[in-house]
N, C-alpha and C positions, 0 to 999 in steps of 0.2 A: 694533082701532084706538082710541086714546084720543080723548076728546071735548073735553077742555079742557087748557089749559097755563097754569101759574102761574109767574111769573118774579120772582125777587129783582131788585133794581135795581143797587145798588152792587157793582161787580166782576163782575156777571153780564150786565146789559144795557149799562151805561155804565162806562167805564174810570175810575172814581173811587176804587176801593179802593187803588190805588197812592198817591193823594193822602192818604187816611186813614192808611195805613201810615207815610208820611213825616211827616204832621202830628202824630200821636200822639207821635212821637219828638221832633220839633223844639219842640213846646210845652214840653217839659221845660226847654229853655233859658230860656224866659221866666220861669221860677220858680227858676232857679239849681239845678235838679235834674240828677242823672245820668240820661242817656237809658236807657230800659229797653225792649228790643225785645219783651218779653213783653206789653207793654200793648196794642200794635196787634193781636197775635194773639188775645188774650183779648177785646178789644172788638169784633172783627169779627162783624157780623151781630147785634149786641146792641142793646138799647134804651137810652135815656138813663138809665133807672133802673139798668140793669146797669152802664153806664159809670160812673155815680156810685159804685157799690159797688166796682168795680175800681180806679178812681183813688184812692178813699179807702183801699183796702188797700195799693196800691203806693206812694202818696205821701201819707201821713197828715198831713203838715204843711201841705198846700195845700187851698184851697177847691176841691172836686171840680167844682162847677158852673162855676167860673171857668176851670178847666183845660179842661173840655169846650167851653166857649164859644170859647176861644182856638183849639182844634183845629178846630172847625166853621168858624170865620171863615177859617182858612187854606184849608180844603177848598173853601169857597164861592168864594174869590178865584181859586184855581187852576182851578176848574171853569168860571168865567166866562171865563178866558183860553184854555182849551184842553180842551174836553169832547169826548170821542170815544166812538163806539159800540165795543163789543167785537167782535172779528172774527166775521163770519158771522151776526150778530144780524138784520140787515135781511133777509137771504135766508131765514133760518129763520122769521121772522114772516110773510113773503110766502108761504112754503110752507104754514104752518099755516093762514093765512087761506084759501088755495086749497083746503085739505083740510077746511075747515069747522069747525076748532077754535075754541072760544071762549077768550079769553085775558084774563088778569088779571096785575097787578103786585102783589106782596105784599112790601113793603119796611119795614124798621125805621125808615127816615127819616121825617121829618114830611111831611104831605101837600103842603105848599107846595114842598118840595124835590123830591118825586116829580114833581109837575106841571111845575115849572120845568125840570128836567133832561130829562124825556121830550119836552117841547116843544122844547127847545133842539136836541136831536139828531133831531127830526122823526119820532118814532115813537109819539106819544101816541095817535094815532087808530087804532092797531091793537088797542087794549085795550078790553074790555067793562067792566072794573072796575079801579079803583085802590084799594088798601087800605094804610093806614099802621099800622105796629106801635105807634105812639104811642097808638093808641086802645085798646090791650089791656092788661089787668092782667098777663097772662102772656105773655112774649116768647119768641122763639126761644132755646133749643132746644125749648120746648114747642110743640105743633102748632096752637095756637088760630088763628093768623093764616091758615094754609093751609086749615084746615077752613072758616073763615069765608069765605075767598076763593072756595073751591069753591062754596059756597052762593050767593055773589054772582053767579056765572055759571051757576047752576042745574045744576051737574054734581056727581055724587057724587065724593068724594075718590078712590075707587079707579079712577075713569075719568079722572083728571087726571094730567098730568105736572107735576112741580116741578123748576125749574132753580135751582141754588144754587152759590155758590162758597165759602161759609164752612162750617166744621164745625158751628156752631150751626144754620145753615140746613139742612144735610143731615140732621142729627138731627131737626129739626122736621118736615121733609118725610117722613122715614121714619115718624115717630110718627103722622103724619096719615093714613097708609095710601095716600098718593099715590105713584105711581111717581117716584122721586127720582133726578135726574141731577146729578152734580157736574161743573161746567165749571171747570176749574182756572184760578185767577188767581194770587193772591199766595202761597198756601200749597199745598204738596203734600199729597195725602191720606195719612192714616195707615192702618195695617192695619185699625183699627176702622172708619174711614170707608169704606174699600173694601168692608168686610163688609156695611155697612148700606145703602150706595148701590146703586141698581139699574143704574147705569152711571157710569163716570168717563171724561171726555173732555178733551182738551187745549183744544178750542175748539168753538164752534157749527158751524164748517165740518166738523169731524170728525163731530160728532153728526148733522148733516144728511145726510151721505153714508149713514150707517146707516139713518136714517129713510126715505130714499127707496128703500131696498132692501127695506123691509118689505112 
């Protein structure tokens, strides 16, 4: 039995990744650029530093920080209007609490966004630690944030579960030695991701059924 669980936030706990997917596309309109669906895929799970590099590569004629700010403003607006939990999240958190697991959130988002979103959907009190990827030099797909988060809840990485929806997140969880579970949201897993993930599920509802049978 695992002793800890570490969760990504966007697209894993809260249904915001759909906002990011749409916003990365629509922001291109603000700058008179052609929409590129690869941007949202490449940016998923990344830090602002990574986003800056991706936007600079995809759209070299625009100010990358301005593009990112426009995207974040869209996501913030939509989140304020309609922020929802991903299916099965509340039930999973309740089960893990009953089973005595310590829990953390490890998100690439700024801490203010983590606290605001988790408070808005009423789950912030389930977590023993909140960790923002903005505080790390090396972001997902490197494992630093998950190793640090395991330390924050005083559990060895090998005794922790990691839940992620992005390719970068799954790669980071795998590299950290945590048992890494992909909960599918906006992107379907590739053969590579299926190979390194310890489990792939359509939702937390599906995962929870398996957990209760262990």
